[in-house]
N, C-alpha and C positions, 0 to 999 in steps of 0.2 A: 606189565612187561617192560623191563628195563632194556632199552636198545642203545647201542653205541651210535648207530646211524639212522637217519631217515633218508630214503632214496626216492627221488621224485621221478615218476614215470609219466610221460604225456598222456593225459586222459585216462589215467589208471583207474579212475572211479567207474569207468564204463568198459574197461578192457580187462576183464578178469582173465581172459586167456593169455594176455600179455604178462600179467603178474605171475600166472602159473609158469609161463615159459621162463621168466626171470629166475624163479625159485629152482626150476629144473636145471637151469644153466649153472647153478651153484650147488650142485649135489652135495659137496663136501660139508655144507652147512646143515644138511638134513633137517630142513625147516618143517616143523609140524605145528600148524597153527590154524585157527579158524579163518575162513574166507574174509571175514570182517577185519581181522587183525592185519591181513595183507594190505587192505586199503589204508588202514590207519597208519601203518608203519611206512609203507612205500611212498605215500603221497608226500610226506614231509611237511604238511601244512597243518596238521592237527595233532593234539596230544592225547587222544583217547586211546584206551587199551581194552582189549577183550578181557572178560573175566576168565582167569586161567584155571585150568586143571592140570594135573601132571602130564596128561597126554597132549595138552595144548601148548606147552611151553616150548620155547626155542632152546635147542641144545646149547648148553653153556650160557644161557640167558643173553645171547647176543646175536646180531646179524652183522657180519663184516664182509664187505667187498674187499678183495685182497689188497688193492693199492690204497684203500682209504686209511690204513693204519698210519700212513705218513701225516695225516692231518687230524688224527683222532684227538690229539692233545688240545687243539684250538677250535675244532668244530663243536657244534652243539646239536642236540636232538630235542624232541618234544618233552623230554624229562628234565630239561634245563630251563630255568626261568629267564630266557633271553629271547628277544624278538628277532626273527630271521626269515629269510627266504632262500630257497635252493633253486638252482638251474642246472640241468644236466645237458650232456652233449646232444642227446636226442631232441631236447627242447630248443637248443640253440641252432641245430643243423638247418632247419628250413630257411632261416634268415642269414645264415653264415655265408655271405657272398662277397666278402672282402672288407666290410666295415669293421671298425674297431670295437673292442669289448664293451666300452661304455655305451655305445649306440645299441649293441645287442641287449644291454641291461635296461634300456630306456623305459620299459613298461613295468618294471618292478615298483612296489610302493615307495613313495617319497623320493623317488629318483628323478633328477633333472639332468639332461645331457646337452652338450653343445659341440659344434665342430667349427674350427677356425676357417677351414676351406669351404664349409657350407654343405657338405654331402657325406660326412661320416668317414672319410678317408684322410689321413694325415693327422694333424694334432686335434685331439678330441678331449673333452673334459666331462667330469661327472660331479654332481653335488647330491648329497643325501641329507635329508632333513635340513636343508639350507647350508650344510657344511661342505666346503670345497674339497678338492682332491688332496690337498695337503693335510687334511684332517681325517681322511679315510685311510685306515691302516690296511695295506695290501700285502699278502704273503702268497708265495708260490711253493706248494709242497711244504708249508710251514716256515719258509725262509723269507725274510723281509724283502720287499721289492721297492717300496718307496725310496726315492733318492734320499740318502741319509742327511744331506745338508739342506736341500731346499724342501724336503719332505713331499715333493710332488711325485706324481705317477705319470710317466710318459709312455703311453701304450704305443706311440709311433715307433719307439725303439724296438718293439717286438711285433711287427706286423703279422697279421694272420694267426696270432697266438690262439685264437678261439678254436682253430683247427687241431690244436694239440691239447685242448682242455677237456678233461673227462667230466668235471663238474665244478661248480662254484657255489659258495655260500656267502650271502650278504647278511651280516649281523648289524642291525640298526641300533644306535645308541652306543654305550660303552662296550657292550658284549662281554665276552669272557676274556681272560688274560691271553695275550698273544705275543708274538715276537715283533720287535720293531717299536716305532713310536706309538704312543697311546692313541686309541680310537676316540675322536671327539665328535664324530657324527655317525660313523659306521666303521666296520671292518669287513674286508673282502678277502676270502682265501680261496685260492684256485688249486685244484688238483689236476696234474697233467695226465696224459694218456695212460690208461690202465694196461696191465699185463694181458696180452692176447695169447691164448693157447693155440689158435689157428693162424696159419699164414694168410696174408692178404696183400693186395696191392690196390691203390686207389689213385685215380687221376681226376682232378677237379678243375674246371674252368668256369669263369663267369665274366660277363661283359655288361656294360651299362652306360648310363648317361655320363657326359663330360669325359668321354674316352677312357672310362674306367675299365681296367682289365686285371683279372686275378687268375693266376694259374698256380696250382700246387700239385705235388706228388707225395703220396704217403705209402709206406710199406711196413710190413712186419714179417719176420721169419717164422712166426709162431714158435711154439715150444721146441727147442732143440735139446736132444738128450734128456728130455723130461725135466729140465731145470732152467734153461737159458732162452731168452728172447731178445732180439734186436729189432728196433723199429726206428722210423725216422720220417722227416718231412722236409721238403724244400718248397719255398713259396716266393712268388714275385707279384707285386701289385703296383700298377701305375694308374695315375689319374690326373686329369688337368684341373680338377676342382671346379666348384661352382663360381667361386671368386676368381677374378682375373689373375692369371699366372700362379694361382695357388696350387701348383702341381706337386705331385708326390711320386717318388720313385723308391719303392720299398722292397727289400729283400730279406728273407729270414730263413732259418734252418732250425731243425730240432732232431737230435739224435739221442737215443736211449738204449741202454743195455740193462737187462734185468736178470737176476738169478733168484730162484726160489726153491726151497725144499719144505719139508713139513713144518719147520720152525723158523725159517729164515727167509727174508725178502731183502735183497740188495738191489739198488738202482743207481746207475751212473748216467747222468744227463749232461749234454752239451746243447745249448740253444742260444740264439741271439739274432741280431738283425742289423741292417744298415739302412738308414733313412737319409734321403736327400729330398728336402721339401722347400719349395719357394715360400718365403716368409709371408704370412697373412695374419699377423697378430696385431696390426695397427688399428683395424676397425675403420669406420667412416662416421662422419658427423650426420646430423639430422637432414640437412639440405641435400647432401650427397645420397643419403638413403632414399630420398624421394626421387632424385633425378637419375641416379646411376648406381643401383644397389650392389652391383658386382665390382665396383671400382676398388682397386687395391693400391694404396699409396706407397707400398714397399718398393724401394729401389728407385724412386723418382729423383731426377736431377735435371738441371738445365745445362745443355752443352755450350760450347764456345760461341755458337751462332744464335743462342737464345732459344733453342728448341727444347721442348720437354722430352725427356728420354726416360727409359726405365732400365736400370742395370740388370743384365740377364743372369747374374750369379748371386742375387740377393737371397741367399738360401742357407738352410741348416744342412750340415753334413756330419752325421754322427753314427758311430758304430758301438754296439754293446754286445758283449759275449758273457754268457753265464755257464758256470760249471757247478754241478751239485752231485754229491755222493750221499745217498740215503741208505740207512741200514736199520731194519726192524728185526728184532729177535723175540720170539715167544719162549721165555725161559721155562715156564711151566704153566699149569692151567690158570694160575692167578696173576703172574707177572709177565709183562712184556716191556720192551725198551725200544726207543727210537733215538738215533743219533744221526746228524747230518753235518757235513762240511760243505762250504760253498765259497765261490770266488766269482766276482763280477769285475770285468774290465770294460771301462768306457772311455772313449776318446773321440773328439770331434770338435767342430767349430761352427759358428755362423759367420757369414761373410756379408759385409755391408759397404755400400758406396756412401760416403759422407761428404757433404758440401760445406765449405767454409769453416772447417774445424780449426780451433786454436792450435798454434804450434806447441804451446805448453802442454797440451794433452798428450802429445807424442814425444815430448822432450826435444823438439827441434829448436835449433838456434835461429833467431830472426835473420832474415836476409833482405837484400836490396835488389829490386828488379826495376830496370829503367829509371833508376834514381829514386824510387819510392820504397819505403819500408814495407815489407810483407810479413805478416805474422798469422795469416790464416791460409788454409789450403784445402783442396779436395783430396780425399784419400780413399783408398779401398783397404779395409782392415778385416782381420779375422780375430775373433775372440774365442779362445780355446778353453775347453774343459777336458782334462786328462785325469782320470780317477781310478782308484781301486777300492773294492769293497769285499771284505772276506770275514769269515768267522765260522761259528758252529752253533747249532741249536740242538737241544736234547730233551728227552722226556722219558719217564717211567710210569707205567700204568699198572695199578693193582686193582683187580676185580674179584670180589668174593661176597657171596650172599647179597646183602643189601648195600654194600659199599663199592663205589667206583672212585678210586683215588688216582690223581695224576700229579706228578711232581716234574717240573721242567724248567727250562731257562735257555739262556744263550749268551754268547759274547760275540760282538761284531765290531769291526773297525773300518772306518772310511778314511781314505787319504786322497785329497783332491788338489790338483794344480789348476789355477786359473791364470791364463796369460793372454796377452794380445800381441798381434803382429801387424805391421803395416806392409802390405804387399805392393802398393803403388801409391805415389804421392805426386801431385802436380807441382808443388814447390816443397822446399825443405829437402832433407836428405836422411836416409836411414840405411843401415846395413841390412842385407837380406836376412829375413827371419829374426831381426833384432826385436826383442820384446820391449814394448813401451810400458807394460806393467807385468808383474810376476808375483802372484799371490798364492799362498798355500793354506790349506785347512786340514784339520784332523778331527775326527769325531769317534768316540768310543761309546759303546752301548752294552751294558751288562744287565741281565735281569734274571730273577729267580721267581717261580710261582708254584703255589700248591693249590689245587682245587679238588673238591670232593662233592659227590652226590650220594646222599644216604637216604634209603627208603625206610621210613618209619613203619609203614605197613602198605597194604595194597593201594592206598589212596594218597598218602602224604609222603612227600619227598623234600629233603632239605639240601640246599646247595650253598657251598662256601668257597671263596676264591680269594687268595691274597697274593700280591705281587710286590716285589721290591725291584726298583729299576734305578741304575746309576748311569748318568750320562756326562761325558766330558766333551767340550767343544772348544777348539782353538782356531782362530782365523786372523788374517792380517790384510784383508782386502781394503781397497780404497773406499768402497761403499760401507763395509762393516766396521772399519777401524780395527784396532787391536782388540781381539776377543779372547778371553781365557775364562770360560765359565764351567762350573760343575753343578750338577743337579742330582738330588737324591729324592726319589718318589716312592711313596707307599700307596698302593692301590688296592683297597679291600672291596669285596663284592659278596653279597649274600642274597639268598632268595628261597622261596618256598613254592612248591608245585602241589596242586590238589587235583586228583583225578576223581571227579564226582561220580562218573559212571563211564561206560564204554563210549559215550558220545561227547562228553564234556570234560575239558581240562582247563584249569585256571592257574595263573602264576603271578607272583609278586616278587620284585627284586629291587635292590638298591646297590648302586655301584659308584665307585669313586675313580676318577682318572685324572692324572696330571700329565702335562705335556710341555716340553721345552720350546722356545722360539726357534724359528728356522733362520737361515742365512739372511733372507730379505728383510726380516723383522728388525735386524740390527741397523738397517739403513735409516730407520726412524728414531734412533737413539738407543736407549737402554731398555729393551723389552723385558717384561716379567713373564715367568712361566705361568701357565693357566691351569685352572682346576675346574673339574666338572663333577657335580653330584647328580646322578641319573636315577630317577624312579621309573619303573616299568610295571604296568598292571595289564595282564592279558587274559583272554579267554579264547580257547580253540574248540571248535565244534566239528565233528566228523561223522558222516554217514557214508554208505557206499555211493551216494549220488551228490552229496553236498558237503563241502568242507569250507569252513570259515575261520579266519584268524582276526581277532580284534584286540587292539592294545591301545592304552593311553600312556603317555610319557610326560615327564616333567624333568627337563634338563636345566639345572641351575648352575651358572658359571660365575667364577671369580676370575677377573682379569682376562676374560675371553679375548683372544686375538681375532677380531672380526675383520673382514675385508673392508677396506675404506672405499673401494670403487676405483682407486687409482692404480696405474701400472707404473713399473719402473722403466728404465730405458731399454730393457730387453723384453718387454711385454709381460713380465711376471707380476701377478697381483700383489699389492701391498696390503699389510694388515697393521692394526694397532690395538693395544690393550684398551678396553672400554669399561673396566671396573665390573659392576654387577650387570648381569644380563640373564635371560632365560629363554627356553623354547618349551612350549606346552602344546601337545598335540594328540590327535586321535587318528589311528590308522586301521583300516579295515580292508582285507583282501579275501577273496572267495574263489572257489572253483565249483561250478554247478554243471552236472551232466543233464542235458535236456534230451532224454531219449537215447537212442543208440548212435545218432549221427551228429548231434550238436553238443558243443561244450562252451560254457560262458565263464570267463575269469575276469571279474571287475576288481578294482581297488580304488580306494579313496584315502587321501591324507589331508586332514584339516589341522591347522596349527596357528598359533600366535607366537611371534618371535620378537622380543623386545630388549632394547638397551634401557636400563633404568637410569633416570636422571642424566641424560646425555648432555654434555657440555660442548659447545661449539663457538668458535670465535668468528662472528660475522661483523663486517665493516669495522674491524678493529676492536670490537667489544665482546667479551665473553658472555654467552647466553646459556642458561639452563633450558634446554628444549623439552625437559620432562622425559617421558618414556617414548622412545622412537623405534621404528622398525629396523631390525638387523638387515644389513645389506644382503641382497640375493637370497631372500628367504620368503618364497611365496606362501600365502596362507592356505592355498588350495592347490592340490596336485591330484589329478585323476588319471587312471589308466584303465584300459579295457581291452580284452581279447575275446573274440567270438569266432570259434572254429566250427567248420562243417566238413564232414567226411562222408560224401554220398556213397562211395564204394570203397572197398579195401585198397590201400596204397595211395589214396587221394586225400589231400587235406588242403582246405582253403580257409585262411584266417584273416579277419579284419582286426587291426590293432589301432587303438586311438589313445592319444595322450593330450591332456589339457593341463596347462600350467598357468596359474593365476598371476595377477599383477605383482611385480617385484619392484623394490627400490634398489638402485645400484649404489647408493650411499646410505649413510646412517642419520641424515638430517631431515628425512621425509620431504625432500624438495621435489616439486612436480617435474623439475628438469632432470631428475634422476630416475624417472619411472621407466621401467621396462614393461611394456603392455602385455596383457595376457595373450596366450596363443594356444592353438590346438593343431594337431596333425593326425591324419589317419593314413595308415599304410595297409596295403593289401598284399598278402603273402600266399603263395600256393606251392605245393610239392606233390609230385607224382613219381612213384617208384615202379619201374618196369622190371619184373623178375624175368631174367633171361636164362634159359637152359642151354648155355653154350660156353664159349670161352669166357664170356663175361658172366658174373653172378647176377648183377643187377645194374641198372642205370637209373639214377635219380635226377629228375628235372625239377629245378626250383626257380621261382620268380618272385620279385619284390617290387611293387610299385609304391614308392614313398610319396607321401603328401599328395594323395590322389585328388584332393580338392584344391590343389595349387595355392595354398595359403602363403602369404608373404610374411613369413615368421622371422622374428629376431629373438634368438634364444640367449644371447649374452651381450655384454657391453661393459663400459667403464664410465666413471663419473669423477670429476675433479673440481676443485675450487682453488682460486688463488686471489691474493690481495693485490688490487690495482691501486697504486698511489701516484700514478702519472697522469691519468686523464683529468683528475681534479686535484691539483696540488694542495697539500695540506689536509686532504681527506683520504680515508682508506675505504675502498669499495670492494666487497667480495664478489668475484665473478665466477660463474659456474660454466661447466662444459661437459659434454658427454660424447661417447662414441658407441657404435653398434656393430654387431656381427650378424649380418643377414644370412639366412639359410635358403637352400634351394627350394624352388617350387616343385612341381611334379617331376619326378625322375624315376628311373627304373634300373634294376639289375636282374639279369637272368643267368642261369648257370646249369651245368650238368656235371654229375659225378659218376664215373664209371668204376665199379667195384669188381676186382678180379678174385 
């Protein structure tokens, strides 16, 4: 059974009635299939298929949820030899109480997350298979979301976006060809809220530790005149954060208009957010971690009386707005097309109090005060980013008999202005809003891909995927120097899938990915593009009560840009080319129904991540350290979810995450070790069906870190050469910083549905 989508339903393995309802709600698909096939296809975790007869087949050999056509070109199913996990709105909902999307993904296989403010609100980060967020390709409705220049993903710019997410798919490894920069650890694509035929209103509020408060309002007109729907959301989240002064004031909106008829689906979307967060990216040293783990050095200065103060506006202030126009057309029974236009506008700054900065930094002329020359001053400055990102993505899909063919691509352009302003200075002089630096950057990204899945027979399927990508980047920053680079990448992928029987599915794939450096990489000199050869071997097993996905991977890199452990002056991680390196691992995740009330979902990721023949200069002498561990790449990551539903509408879930020891640098120094940690959360949800003005009220609660562990999920590591302490000798000195996370804390909320 060749399926375009796999749809994950919470506890579908034991909720046959729920699966039946889902099929009933999509009558137009006229699904005719065996009960077992429902489990196999809707779970999205296994590749087994029922043995088909004409009466058992799905009409048109496909199952399509209406809105999923917009991500059909880049998502995969169990018929594609790609390692992936799905999360749906229903699975996210019990824990969606204001925390960022990375935190909500924390329990997926090989995923490690962190929060600067320590409680999941504000700046958050994600790593997959040891690869940081700059190497995780993210798309929203098939449109690139990663910042084109830094390649980072800043979820704080779209707070509460999980409340407008219909589903997401995380493809680990290279995955299939997508839009935007190449996936070097994973690709994540999100599908926004689906078309609703019925009108609804929804008010949701949650409150929790550290004065966290989230309120949102959602609505839909339902289908108007049998073709049109308008829906939207407004959200506001505030939090003081676990770390001192790591406050967040976040606002966001989402507005969508949709039109559909028998062959056409058009969506116009406007969404965005405004974030004001007090900076908390400095971290703390080991001694402070022991004595005062919530201490935040951001904004610290000494006043004229010698007293320690903290500047109250040491904060980020950034707005980002997105516009998308999506159009899907079913041309005939074999051909369909997608085209999208998009535009993103970003603008904002971070503000800092700086002590004793050089006049030369701000182009001040030296002055004399009380007869003494003065060439340093305290200043308050703003460093701005004002950018535009726009373009188009497109695809055409041909399906007939054994062939599913997709041709697609896109062209996107980024234009960024980086500039700085001094808004106050103790000495020196500057005109209001005068820029002390003014840099520009332009990046273009063009790609074309063709991918096909061909069924040789009922058991064997072949997959092929080729992509050409052309990238141009120009910049003139103080940190980057003059940059004018172009890159041409060819990214082939191939694989085979074998359905042994209705319970067992096997796949083998090989994929190549190439990726350009990001803006920060140019700070370290002349970075090289990196190349990845990714082998994936997997087995999926499915029965009505047990589903298991197992895969082995070997990711072999040339010139991998690995994290050095160091940060630049604005808290962004620095990377460097390391020559040859690899990641070798085993991932297993499962879903087991234990009777009618219990569900168990464990996952484990074992890996070894090595730099080959790593060279490091210690005490002024180059040393070959042999094979060393890649920074921020734990060898063991465990996740576990255990759910209990004693009665209808009640769900209690215990979730546990364990992350093994990590090195924050690449030289295997004990001073760079980030200790192993674990966290267990308790989540509950109760829905009260109300036969009145309200349709239902859902109560949710989340107790994070119930065992009150003192976890540190992230940090940084640096070395420098000291040639002053012992003149005539060079001594390598090491240092580290840490980002502590909150102990036990809670969030509770209620959602009223109209």
